[in-house]
N, C-alpha and C positions, 0 to 999 in steps of 0.2 A: 521616400521614407525608409529609415533603417529597418532591417528585419528585427523581429522581437528578440531573436537570439543575440544579435549584436547589441541591441539596446540593453539587454540584461547584463552583458559583459561590462558596459560602462557603469551601470547602476551598482553592480556588485563591487566594482573597484572603488566607487565613491563611498558606498555604505560600509565597506570593510574597514575604513578608517574613521567612520562616524559611529553610528549607534549599533551596528550589527557586525560582530567580529567573525566574519566569514571570508575565507580567502579564495574559495573556488570561484573562478571568474566568469563562468558561462554555463549555459544549459539550453535545452530545447524545450519549448512549451507550445509548439504549434504544429507538430507533425509526429506521426509514429515512426517516421524515417529520419534518422540522424544524417545531416549533410555529410557527404563524403570528405569534405575538407576538415571535418572534426575527427578526433580519435574515435574508434568504434565504441569504446566504453564511456563516451561522454554522457553525463547525466541528462537523460531525456525523460521529462516528467510524463509525457504522453505514452511512452512505451519504453520501459527501463531496459538497459542492456542486460543480457542474460547468457547463460552457457550456450554455446553453439560450436559446431564442429570446426568452423574456420579458425576460431581463436582459443580453443580448448587444448590444454596440454595435460597429459598424465603426470603424476608425481615422478620426479627424477630419482626414484629409488628402485634399484634393480630387483626385479621379481615381484614388485608390488601388485596385488590383486584387489580389486574393489569387491567388498563383501556386504555392504549395508549402506543405507542412506535415509535421512529425513530431509524434507524440503518444505519451505514455507514460501507461498506466493501472495502477492496482493492481486486482487481482481484487476481487470483491464477497464478501458474507457467506458464512462457512464454519463448520464445526464447529471446536473447539479443535485446534490443532496439538500441544499439550502435554497430557499426562494425569497425574493424580495417582496415587500408588502404589496407592490404593484408589479408583480412579475410579468404580467402580460404586456404591459406598456414598455418593458425594457428588452423585448425580443423582436426579431423580424416577424412579419405577419405570418410567415409559414410555420414558425415555431420549431418544435422538435419532432422528428419522425422516428418512431420505433416499430413501424409496421412492416419493416423489411426483413425481419426474421421471426419465425413462429415461436411463441413462448407457451410451453405446455404446462398444464396443471391438472392432473387427474389421478384418481385412485386406481390401484392395480386391479385388473379384471373388468374395468368399466370403459365407457367411451373415452377416447383420447381427446380430452377437452383442452383447447388452448385459449389464451385470453389476449385481448387487445384493448388498450386504453382508448376511451372515447371522451373527448372534451367538447361538449355541445357549445356552439357559439352563442346560444341564448342563455347559458347558465348564469344566474344572477351573481355568482361569485367568480366569474371568469377572470377578473382582474388579478386573482391570486395565483394563477398558474399560466403557463405559456399555452399557445395554440398547438395543435398537433395530436400525436398519439403516444406520448411518453409521460410516465409518472416520474416523481422525484427518484433519483438514484438508480434509474433503469439502465442496464447494460445496453449499449448501442450496437448496431451491426458492426461498426468499425472495431468496437471492443471485442466482440466475438471473433472477428477475423484475426485480431492481434493474439487472442488466446490460442486459436488454432495454430498460428505460426509459431507461437511460443512452444506449444506441444511438439511441433515438428522439430524445432531446434533442440529441445530437450532430448527427444528420441535420437536425433542425429549424433548425440554425444553418448548417452548411456546405453543405447542399443547398438548403434552402428560402430562408433569409435571405441568404446570401452567394452562392449559385449556383456554388460552387467545385467540388463533386463532383456530376457529373451522374447517375451510377449507381453501385451497388455492384458494381464490376467488378474482378476479380483482376488485370487489366492496369493498373489505376490504383492499387489498394490493395495494399500489401505488409503482411502481418501476421506479427509474430513474438511468440512466447510462451516461457515457461519450459517445462520438461518436466512440470510439475504438471498433473494433470487439470483442476484448477479454472481454470487460465489458458486451457486449450483451450476449456473450456465457457463461460467469460466472453467469449472472443473470438467464439464462436458466438452468444451472446446479444447482443453489441454489433452484429454483422453482421445478425442477424435483426431487431433493433430498427431498424436503418437501412433494411432492405428485407425485409419478411416473405416475399418470393418465395424467399428462401434457406432456408425451412423444408424440410428434407430434402435440400437440394442441397449438394454438396461445395464447400468453399473451402479451398485449401491455406494452412496456417499453417506458419511456419518455426521451427525450434528449433536449439539447439546441443547437442553432447554434454554430459551432466551435469557431468563433471569440469572442463570449460572454459567452461561457460555464463557469459557476461558479464552477462546480464540479472538474474540472481538477486542477486548474482553468486556463482559456485561455484568459481572457479579458486583454486588455492593461492597464498598470498603470505605466507611466513613473516615477512618484514620488517614487513608490516602487522600481523600478529598480535602481534609483539613491541612495536610502537609502542602498540597498544591496551592490552596488558598493562601497559605502563609508566604510561600516564596514567590507568589504573584502579587504580593502586597509590599514589596521592598523596592528600593530605587533601581536595582538591576532590571526589573521588569517595568516599573512605572515610567522610568526615564525614556524607554524606547517608545512608549505611547505618546509621551509629551513631545519628543523630538519629531514625531511624525503627525503632529496635530493638524497641520495644514493639509496633508494628504487625507487624513480622516475626514476633515470637513468637506473637501471636494467630493470624496466618494459618497458621503452621506447625503449631500445635496443632490447628486445625480440619481442615486438609487433609492432615496427615501428611507434611509436607515439611521438617520442622525441621532435619534433618541432611543435606539434599541440596544440594550446592553450586550445582547448576543453578538452584535456586529461591532460595537465600539470597544469591548473589553479585550479583544484580540483580533487577528486578521484571518483566522481560520475560515470564516464564512466567505469573505472576499476571495481568498485563495481558491476555495472550492468553486465558486461561481465563475471566476475568471478562467481558471485552467480548464474547467469543463467546456467552456465556450471555445477557447483558443485551440484546444486539442481536437475539437470537432469542426474546426474551420468556421465557427460562428463568430460574428462580430462581438466586440466587447460591448457592454450595456450602454445604451443611449437613452436619455430622458426624452420621452415623446413630447413633453410640454415645453421644456426649455431648449431642447436640441443639443444639450451638453452631453458629451460622450466620455467614457473612461478612456484615457489615452494609453498608448502602449508603454510610455514612460512610467505612468502610474501603476499599470499592471505589473511591470517588471519590478518596481519598488515593492509591491505587495508580495511578489514571489520571493524576493530576498528577505523581507521581514518574516514571511512564513517560515523560511528555513531557520532564521534566528529563533523564532518562538518554539519551534519543534525541538531544536537542539537544547534550548534553555529548559523547557519543561521536562524532557525525558533524559537529559544528559548532564548539562553543566550547572544547573541551579543547585544550591545547597539542599540536600535531602532528595535530589532528583533520583538518585540510585535507589533509595528506599521506596519512593513513590513507584518507580518502575517495578521493583520486586513485589510490592504489595498488589499492584494491579495486574501483573502478569505471572505471579508466582505459581498459580495453578497450571498455567501452560508450561512454564519451565519444569515443573514437577512431572508433567506428562512426558515431555521430551526426555528428561532424565530417565524416567521409567522405561521408555522405549529403548534407549541405548543400553541400559542395564539389563533389560530382557535379552537383547542381542548378546551382550557380554556373557551372560550365564546360560545361553543356549535355548531360551524359552520363547524367543521372538518367532512368530509364525509368518511374518511378512519380510520381503526383501527391501521394500521401500514404503515409507509413509509420507503422504503428500497432504499438505494443509493449504487451503485457499482462504485467506482472510482479508484484512483491511490495512489501511495505513497505520492505524493504532497497533495492529499486530506486529507489523514490520519494524516500527520505530522502537518498540519495547524489546523485541528480539535483538535488534542491532545494539541497543544500549546495554542489555544484559550480557551480551557476548563480548562487550568491551570495545566495540568499534569506535565509540565516541572518544576513547583514549588515544586513538590514532589520528583522527581528524574530526572536526565538528560534524555532527550528523545533519543530513539534509532531509527534507520532507520525502518520505518514501514514494517513489514514482509509481504510476500505474504499471502493473505487471512486475513490480519489484520482486526479487527472488533471493532467497538464502538457502544454499544447498550445503548440507552437512554430510559429507562423504566419510565412510569408514573403509580404510585400506588395510590389508594384511600383508606384512613383510617380516621375514625372519620369525614367523610364528607369533608375532605381536600385532595388535590392532592399533591403528593410528587414525586420527580424524583430520580431515582437511575441510575448511569452510570456504565456500565460494559465495561472494556477495556481488550481485549484479554482474556475474560472469567472470569475476576476477578473484584470485586467491587472496584471502585476508592475511595480511602480513604476520600477525601474531598467532594465527590459527592455521598455519599451513602444514603442520605435521606434529600433532599433539597426541600423546598416548591417550587411548580411549578412556582409561580410568581418570585421567586428569580432566578430560572434557566433561565427563559425567560429574565430577566434583565441581567444575565451573557452573554447570547447570543447576546443581543442587544448592550451590551457594547463593543462588538468586531466589530461593524459596524460604521466606521467613518462617520461623518455627511457629506452630500452632496458628496457622494463617487466619483461619476463620475468627478465632477469638481476638487475635491481634488486630484484625480489621475492625471488629465491632466494639471493642472496649475503648471508647473514647470519652 
């Protein structure tokens, strides 16, 4: 049987000339380790390429000194966020195991309480969840290990190679996450990878209230919702669903999702449930009654369609740029304020790190113009965007690194121009613009 990576190559080449205009021919969806036969920066959904000492180069500008940075990450491997109506019957009997690392939840000054998920085999609603010790969207042990390695690689560049960050110090590093446990845990893994002395030590990370969180993002914007509904009601979107009707029928029959709009209106849920399994070395879903299984070919088709949909929604559709600005404008405003504070000398941190989600990363990539260089792909687990500030000849310049490689159009931009780019992604009077529909 062909490997999933090679199958994906053939599927991408076929779909690139059919319903999905994507030219990138391959990717990795079944391992955190990219095969040595592939380029180091190959798209790896399970563990995105990122800055590392082996492949990092300083700017080729004499006397350049790094002076500031903002970084955004996506969390690492987790269990599926979405579940099938009969989730239990579509998993191996052993289910998912999340008991192999301790998850702490306690108030300061009290007992150090940790939690572990229990799924009783006698529970009357057992059919709705897998067996084991995992909740939906739980960071796995492998995801934590990838986060630690990510932190080590990050430190090998910005401490060892560049000498920019002398220590892991909360006075120098500001860390913000969403309110999801997995982003707290990934931030801990990153910090521990940078400095193992933080094992067991506290480090404050900052969050925003769930209903206004700009990092996910989670704030309401009815105008943005209307725009997206409109451009997902035109042939450019509808035709791709029609062209893949046979695939949709097969998947619905196997997983029991045929009549559920959340599963039939786009491929987000299938992409999530398939990649969570393949990245964790779990088999693709099999129907316990009929014996039919999702094939690797169909999974690869879903991965390609998922890329098409993400690129369309946040990059290529008419009004996609407006939708991105409305839904991530608060975050773009925060980033702009960070860099402006550095520019005017009032910034108190050397670096600001954000740990978010795929929705965070796709919007940031779109707003920074990466979709004008090539179609955007679904942000991989551990996806990374580093915005470095370098000083040369008494001037400050920004270099943006995406998945470990310098962005062609943002490789040496005056800081003032980069701030203008960020601010251009913030609609005026954002709250009232969102709400007045």
